C-alpha positions as CSV (number, residue, x, y, z in Angstrom):
1,M,4.5,21.7,-9.8
2,I,5.9,18.4,-8.4
3,H,9.1,17.4,-10.2
4,T,11.6,16.0,-7.7
5,I,10.5,13.3,-5.3
6,A,12.1,12.0,-2.2
7,V,11.2,8.6,-0.6
8,I,12.2,8.0,3.0
9,G,12.7,4.3,3.7
10,A,13.7,1.7,1.1
11,G,12.0,-1.3,2.7
12,T,8.9,-3.2,1.7
13,M,6.8,-0.2,0.7
14,G,9.4,2.5,0.0
15,H,11.3,0.8,-2.7
16,G,8.1,0.0,-4.6
17,I,6.9,3.6,-4.3
18,A,10.2,4.8,-5.6
19,T,10.0,2.3,-8.5
20,V,6.6,3.6,-9.7
21,F,7.7,7.3,-9.7
22,A,11.0,6.4,-11.5
23,L,9.2,4.3,-14.1
24,H,7.2,7.4,-15.0
25,G,10.3,9.6,-15.4
26,Y,10.4,11.4,-12.1
27,P,13.8,11.9,-10.4
28,V,13.6,10.0,-7.2
29,R,15.9,10.4,-4.2
30,L,15.6,7.2,-2.1
31,Y,16.9,7.6,1.5
32,E,17.7,4.5,3.7
33,S,19.5,4.6,7.0
34,F,20.2,0.8,7.2
35,E,23.3,-0.1,5.1
36,Q,22.3,-3.6,4.4
37,V,19.0,-2.5,2.8
38,R,20.6,0.4,1.1
39,A,23.3,-1.8,-0.5
40,T,20.7,-4.2,-2.0
41,V,17.7,-2.0,-2.8
42,L,18.6,-1.3,-6.5
43,D,19.1,-5.1,-7.1
44,T,15.7,-5.7,-5.5
45,I,14.1,-3.1,-7.8
46,R,15.9,-4.5,-10.8
47,G,14.6,-8.0,-10.0
48,E,11.0,-6.8,-9.8
49,L,11.3,-4.9,-13.0
50,D,13.0,-7.8,-14.8
51,F,10.1,-10.0,-13.7
52,M,7.7,-7.6,-15.3
53,V,9.8,-7.7,-18.5
54,Q,9.7,-11.5,-18.5
55,E,5.9,-11.4,-18.1
56,G,5.6,-9.0,-21.1
57,A,4.3,-6.1,-19.0
58,L,7.3,-3.8,-19.5
59,P,9.7,-3.1,-22.4
60,P,13.3,-4.1,-21.4
61,C,14.6,-0.6,-22.1
62,R,12.4,0.8,-19.2
63,V,14.3,-1.1,-16.6
64,E,17.5,0.9,-17.1
65,Q,15.6,4.1,-17.6
66,A,13.8,3.6,-14.3
67,L,17.0,2.7,-12.4
68,E,18.7,5.8,-13.8
69,H,16.1,8.0,-12.2
70,I,16.7,6.6,-8.7
71,T,19.6,7.9,-6.5
72,V,20.1,6.1,-3.2
73,Y,21.2,8.2,-0.2
74,S,22.7,7.4,3.2
75,R,22.1,10.9,4.6
76,L,18.7,12.5,4.9
77,E,19.7,16.1,4.2
78,P,20.9,15.8,0.6
79,A,18.0,13.4,-0.1
80,V,15.3,15.9,0.7
81,E,17.1,19.1,-0.3
82,R,14.8,21.1,-2.7
83,A,12.5,18.1,-3.1
84,D,9.0,19.0,-4.2
85,F,7.3,16.0,-2.7
86,V,8.6,13.8,0.2
87,I,6.8,10.6,1.1
88,E,7.9,8.6,4.1
89,A,7.6,4.8,4.4
90,I,9.4,4.2,7.7
91,P,8.1,1.8,10.4
92,E,4.7,2.4,11.9
93,R,5.8,4.0,15.1
94,L,4.4,7.4,16.0
95,E,7.5,8.7,17.7
96,L,9.7,7.9,14.6
97,K,7.3,9.7,12.3
98,R,7.0,12.7,14.5
99,E,10.8,13.0,14.7
100,L,11.1,12.5,10.9
101,F,8.6,15.2,10.1
102,A,10.3,17.6,12.5
103,Q,13.6,17.0,10.7
104,L,12.0,17.4,7.3
105,D,10.5,20.7,8.4
106,R,14.0,22.0,9.2
107,L,15.5,20.7,6.0
108,C,12.9,21.3,3.3
109,P,11.7,24.5,1.6
110,A,8.4,25.9,2.8
111,E,6.6,24.8,-0.4
112,T,7.6,21.1,-0.1
113,I,4.6,18.7,0.3
114,F,5.0,16.0,3.0
115,A,3.2,12.7,2.9
116,S,3.1,9.6,5.0
117,N,2.4,6.1,3.7
118,T,0.9,5.1,7.1
119,S,-2.1,2.9,7.3
120,S,-2.7,3.0,11.0
121,L,-1.6,6.4,12.5
122,R,-3.6,9.6,12.6
123,L,-2.3,12.6,10.6
124,D,-2.9,15.0,13.5
125,D,-0.8,12.8,15.8
126,M,2.1,12.6,13.4
127,T,2.2,16.3,12.7
128,A,1.5,17.5,16.2
129,G,4.8,19.3,16.5
130,L,4.8,21.0,13.1
131,P,3.9,24.7,12.5
132,D,0.4,25.3,11.1
133,A,1.8,26.3,7.7
134,R,3.6,23.0,7.4
135,K,0.6,21.0,8.6
136,A,-1.3,22.6,5.7
137,R,1.1,20.9,3.3
138,T,1.2,17.4,4.9
139,M,-1.1,14.5,4.1
140,V,-1.5,10.7,4.1
141,C,-0.8,8.9,0.8
142,H,-1.3,5.2,1.6
143,W,-0.2,2.7,-1.1
144,Y,-0.9,-1.0,-1.0
145,N,1.7,-3.7,-1.1
146,P,3.3,-4.6,-3.5
147,A,3.3,-0.8,-4.3
148,H,4.4,-1.3,-8.0
149,L,1.5,-3.7,-8.8
150,I,-1.6,-2.6,-6.8
151,P,-3.1,0.6,-8.2
152,I,-4.9,2.0,-5.1
153,A,-3.6,5.1,-3.4
154,E,-5.6,6.5,-0.5
155,L,-5.1,10.3,-0.2
156,S,-6.2,12.2,2.9
157,C,-8.6,15.1,2.3
158,F,-9.2,16.1,5.9
159,G,-9.6,19.8,5.4
160,N,-6.1,20.8,6.5
161,M,-4.8,21.3,3.0
162,D,-5.7,23.8,0.3
163,E,-7.7,22.1,-2.5
164,A,-5.1,23.2,-5.1
165,V,-2.3,21.5,-3.2
166,F,-4.3,18.3,-2.8
167,Q,-5.2,18.3,-6.5
168,E,-1.5,18.6,-7.4
169,V,-0.8,15.4,-5.4
170,Y,-3.9,13.7,-6.8
171,D,-2.8,14.5,-10.3
172,L,0.7,13.2,-9.6
173,H,-0.7,9.8,-8.6
174,R,-2.9,9.7,-11.7
175,K,0.1,10.4,-13.9
176,V,2.0,7.4,-12.5
177,G,-0.9,5.1,-13.1
178,K,-2.5,5.0,-9.6
179,Q,-6.2,5.0,-8.8
180,P,-6.3,7.6,-6.0
181,I,-9.3,8.0,-3.7
182,R,-10.2,10.9,-1.4
183,V,-10.4,9.8,2.2
184,L,-12.6,12.4,3.9
185,K,-12.4,11.3,7.5
186,D,-9.3,10.5,9.6
187,I,-10.4,7.1,10.7
188,P,-8.3,4.0,11.7
189,G,-7.4,1.9,8.6
190,L,-8.7,4.6,6.2
191,I,-11.0,2.9,3.6
192,A,-9.3,-0.1,1.9
193,N,-7.9,-1.7,5.0
194,R,-11.2,-1.4,6.9
195,I,-12.9,-3.2,4.0
196,L,-10.1,-5.8,3.9
197,H,-10.0,-6.5,7.6
198,A,-13.8,-6.7,8.0
199,M,-13.6,-9.5,5.4
200,A,-10.5,-11.0,7.0
201,R,-12.3,-11.2,10.4
202,E,-15.0,-13.4,9.0
203,V,-12.4,-15.5,7.0
204,F,-10.3,-16.2,10.1
205,H,-13.5,-17.0,12.0
206,L,-14.5,-19.5,9.4
207,M,-11.1,-21.1,9.7
208,E,-11.2,-21.2,13.5
209,T,-14.6,-22.8,13.6
210,G,-13.7,-25.4,11.0
211,A,-16.4,-24.3,8.5
212,A,-14.2,-25.2,5.6
213,S,-10.5,-25.9,4.8
214,A,-8.1,-23.1,4.2
215,Q,-8.0,-24.0,0.5
216,D,-11.7,-23.9,0.1
217,I,-12.2,-20.7,2.0
218,D,-9.7,-19.0,-0.3
219,R,-11.4,-20.6,-3.3
220,A,-14.8,-19.3,-2.1
221,L,-13.4,-15.8,-2.0
222,K,-11.4,-15.9,-5.2
223,Y,-14.2,-17.4,-7.3
224,G,-17.1,-15.8,-5.6
225,P,-17.2,-12.3,-4.2
226,G,-13.5,-11.6,-5.0
227,F,-14.0,-12.6,-8.6
228,R,-16.8,-10.1,-9.0
229,S,-15.1,-7.4,-6.9
230,A,-12.1,-7.3,-9.2
231,T,-14.2,-5.3,-11.7
232,A,-17.2,-4.0,-9.6
233,G,-17.4,-2.5,-6.1
234,I,-19.8,-3.7,-3.4
235,L,-22.1,-0.7,-3.9
236,E,-22.4,-1.3,-7.6
237,T,-22.9,-5.0,-7.1
238,A,-25.7,-4.3,-4.6
239,D,-27.4,-2.1,-7.1
240,M,-27.2,-4.8,-9.7
241,G,-28.6,-7.4,-7.4
242,G,-31.3,-5.3,-5.9
243,L,-31.1,-3.4,-2.6
244,D,-34.2,-5.2,-1.3
245,V,-32.5,-8.5,-1.8
246,W,-29.3,-7.3,0.0
247,C,-31.3,-5.8,2.8
248,A,-33.2,-9.0,3.5
249,C,-30.0,-11.1,3.3
250,E,-28.2,-8.9,5.8
251,D,-31.1,-8.9,8.2
252,N,-30.9,-12.7,8.1
253,L,-27.1,-13.0,8.2
254,F,-25.6,-10.2,10.3
255,A,-26.5,-11.7,13.6
256,S,-24.4,-14.8,13.0
257,L,-21.3,-13.0,11.6
258,D,-18.2,-12.7,13.7
259,R,-18.2,-9.6,15.9
260,S,-14.7,-10.0,17.5
261,T,-12.9,-6.9,18.7
262,A,-9.4,-8.5,18.5
263,A,-7.6,-10.9,16.3
264,C,-9.0,-14.4,16.4
265,G,-7.3,-17.1,18.5
266,D,-6.2,-19.3,15.6
267,L,-4.4,-16.4,13.9
268,R,-2.7,-15.4,17.2
269,R,-1.6,-19.0,17.9
270,R,0.0,-19.2,14.5
271,V,1.9,-16.0,15.2
272,E,3.1,-17.3,18.6
273,Q,4.3,-20.5,16.9
274,G,6.3,-18.5,14.4
275,R,4.0,-19.5,11.5
276,L,4.1,-16.0,10.0
277,G,3.5,-17.0,6.4
278,L,5.9,-17.0,3.4
279,K,8.7,-15.3,5.3
280,T,9.0,-18.1,7.8
281,G,8.0,-21.0,5.5
282,A,4.6,-21.6,7.0
283,G,1.3,-19.8,7.8
284,F,-2.1,-21.1,6.8
285,F,-0.2,-22.9,4.1
286,D,3.3,-24.4,4.0
287,Y,6.1,-22.9,1.9
288,P,9.2,-25.1,2.0
289,P,12.4,-23.4,0.8
290,E,12.3,-24.9,-2.6
291,V,9.0,-23.4,-3.5
292,R,9.2,-20.0,-1.8
293,D,10.5,-18.0,-4.7
294,A,8.0,-19.7,-7.0
295,A,5.2,-18.9,-4.7
296,R,6.1,-15.3,-4.5
297,Q,6.4,-15.1,-8.3
298,A,3.1,-16.8,-8.8
299,F,1.4,-14.4,-6.4
300,N,2.9,-11.4,-8.2
301,R,2.1,-12.8,-11.6
302,R,-1.6,-13.0,-10.7
303,L,-1.4,-9.3,-9.5
304,L,0.3,-8.3,-12.7
305,T,-2.3,-10.0,-14.8
306,Q,-5.0,-8.3,-12.9
307,L,-3.3,-4.9,-13.2
308,Q,-3.1,-5.3,-17.0
309,A,-6.7,-6.5,-17.2
310,S,-8.0,-3.6,-15.0
311,E,-6.5,-1.0,-17.4
312,T,-9.0,-2.2,-20.0
313,F,-11.9,-1.0,-17.8
314,E,-10.8,2.6,-17.6
């Protein structure tokens, strides 16, 4: 049974993953190699939890309880010693993940389950150097950012792992409030990101061709398909609307949709100009210094509201 959890990497995803497990009472060992991140990660977690308290989504007592369940480590060996479940959230570089898994194989007991939060690398490639017995206890567990607010968790079910082991990880994610899905094929982007970026390709194309303003394109999504998709998936929506109607619409529409095989020029130009979004103060929209914190809080507030609303549909 999974009891002690180690999270490797305390950055954007890792600290959020650690937060979720700690909130639900699991002892979490959080390893981070960079001193600057390591020194501030508990303050970062506290700030995010305090925000949830302010929004009425979390009792104040749970902040300290969660933080008491997290121990931050500067060395890998004590962080993973006798851990039942180790999930890595280090940068998306194949050589780094291969090296890490090799280290974990040497440091962890045979029964430890390994997981990667990758969204773009193949499991077979990451575990190529591991013995077969270890490969059979290694999987992808992909969370969405921000990890403590978005419920989805994509769990690889590629046939390398015994069903009982997979079910143990699946049940763990359910216990901490996640909505896990089984991903049956090792395909780039898994499921959620493929859906997201298929939509994003058309959104960026609409921007590039001047079909509407950035504000109106986002409004079209939020108050049109996105509004409905918050509580109903595409397949259910198609059933409700009639598959004959959807089939006719797609026959008429698909030929004119964007079919680019790389990022669109407008998006690439913004990246080249350093317009990377909130972190640089400008992207598709502008974020002057005086509004950046408020913009991030407003974004997270909407996610938190949606999270609370989604729980009523279970």
